[in-house]
C-alpha positions in Angstrom: -54.9 -42.6 5.3 -57.5 -43.4 8.0 -56.6 -44.0 11.6 -58.1 -47.2 12.8 -56.7 -47.2 16.3 -54.9 -44.7 18.4 -53.2 -45.2 21.7 -52.1 -42.0 23.4 -49.2 -41.3 25.7 -51.8 -40.3 28.3 -53.4 -43.7 28.0 -50.0 -45.4 28.2 -49.2 -43.5 31.4 -52.6 -44.3 32.9 -52.3 -48.0 32.0 -48.8 -48.3 33.4 -47.1 -49.0 30.1 -45.2 -45.8 30.7 -44.0 -44.5 34.1 -43.9 -40.7 34.5 -40.6 -39.5 35.9 -41.0 -35.8 34.9 -40.4 -34.4 38.4 -37.0 -36.0 38.9 -36.1 -35.4 35.3 -36.6 -31.7 35.8 -34.2 -31.8 38.7 -31.7 -33.5 36.3 -32.2 -30.6 33.9 -34.8 -31.8 31.4 -37.5 -29.3 30.4 -39.9 -31.8 28.7 -42.2 -34.4 30.2 -40.2 -37.6 30.7 -41.3 -41.2 31.1 -39.7 -44.7 31.1 -41.3 -47.8 29.6 -42.5 -50.2 32.2 -39.9 -52.7 30.9 -37.0 -50.2 31.5 -38.5 -49.4 34.9 -38.8 -53.0 36.0 -35.3 -54.0 34.8 -33.3 -50.9 35.9 -35.2 -48.9 38.4 -36.9 -51.5 40.6 -34.5 -52.9 43.0 -34.1 -56.7 42.6 -34.5 -59.0 45.6 -31.3 -59.5 47.4 -29.6 -56.3 46.2 -28.8 -54.1 49.2 -27.9 -50.4 49.5 -30.0 -49.4 46.5 -33.3 -47.6 46.1 -35.6 -46.7 43.2 -34.9 -42.9 43.4 -31.2 -43.4 43.3 -31.4 -45.9 40.4 -33.7 -43.6 38.5 -31.4 -40.6 39.1 -28.5 -42.6 37.7 -30.4 -43.2 34.4 -31.5 -39.5 34.1 -28.1 -38.2 35.0 -26.3 -40.4 32.4 -28.8 -39.3 29.8 -28.3 -35.6 30.8 -24.5 -36.0 30.4 -24.9 -37.6 27.0 -27.3 -34.9 25.9 -24.9 -32.2 27.0 -22.1 -33.9 25.0 -24.1 -34.4 21.8 -27.2 -32.3 22.1 -30.5 -34.1 22.6 -31.2 -35.8 19.3 -34.5 -37.4 18.2 -33.0 -40.7 19.4 -30.0 -41.1 21.7 -28.4 -44.3 23.0 -26.6 -44.0 26.3 -25.0 -46.4 28.8 -24.7 -46.8 32.6 -23.7 -49.4 35.1 -26.6 -51.0 37.0 -26.3 -53.4 39.9 -28.9 -56.0 39.5 -27.0 -58.7 41.4 -25.4 -58.1 44.8 -22.0 -59.1 43.6 -21.6 -57.2 40.3 -22.6 -54.2 38.1 -23.5 -54.6 34.4 -23.1 -52.0 31.7 -26.5 -51.5 30.1 -27.7 -49.5 27.1 -30.9 -47.5 27.0 -32.5 -45.4 24.3 -34.1 -42.0 24.8 -36.5 -40.8 22.1 -37.6 -37.1 22.0 -40.8 -36.9 20.0 -44.2 -35.4 19.9 -46.7 -36.0 22.7 -50.4 -36.2 22.4 -50.7 -32.5 21.5 -47.5 -32.3 19.4 -45.5 -31.0 22.4 -41.9 -32.4 22.9 -41.7 -35.4 25.3 -38.9 -37.8 26.2 -39.3 -41.5 26.5 -36.6 -43.8 27.9 -36.7 -47.4 26.8 -34.7 -50.5 26.0 -32.9 -50.2 22.6 -35.2 -52.8 21.0 -38.4 -51.0 22.1 -40.3 -48.5 20.0 
């Protein structure tokens, strides 16, 4: 098999396709580099207009903390679905599902990527 095109994790981070959250992930107990897809970031970390008493750090912490709890319950598998409540409207919170994938990075090292369930 011949590789025709390769898009590295480093390129995805540089392009903004992935958002590096490793520093806060380490505080939540993760040992591996961690990133969110830009879609997961825009939907569940960025604070929507009109939503008060929220900030990106707190929303990101909620995602990482719920993944940490799920990982402690089941052990971090190659692919883990987890849920949390997110307030994207001032008047209500919605239960959302995210997927965490632990796989090889650019040099074969373990990395974690958090994404929507339908993302690869």
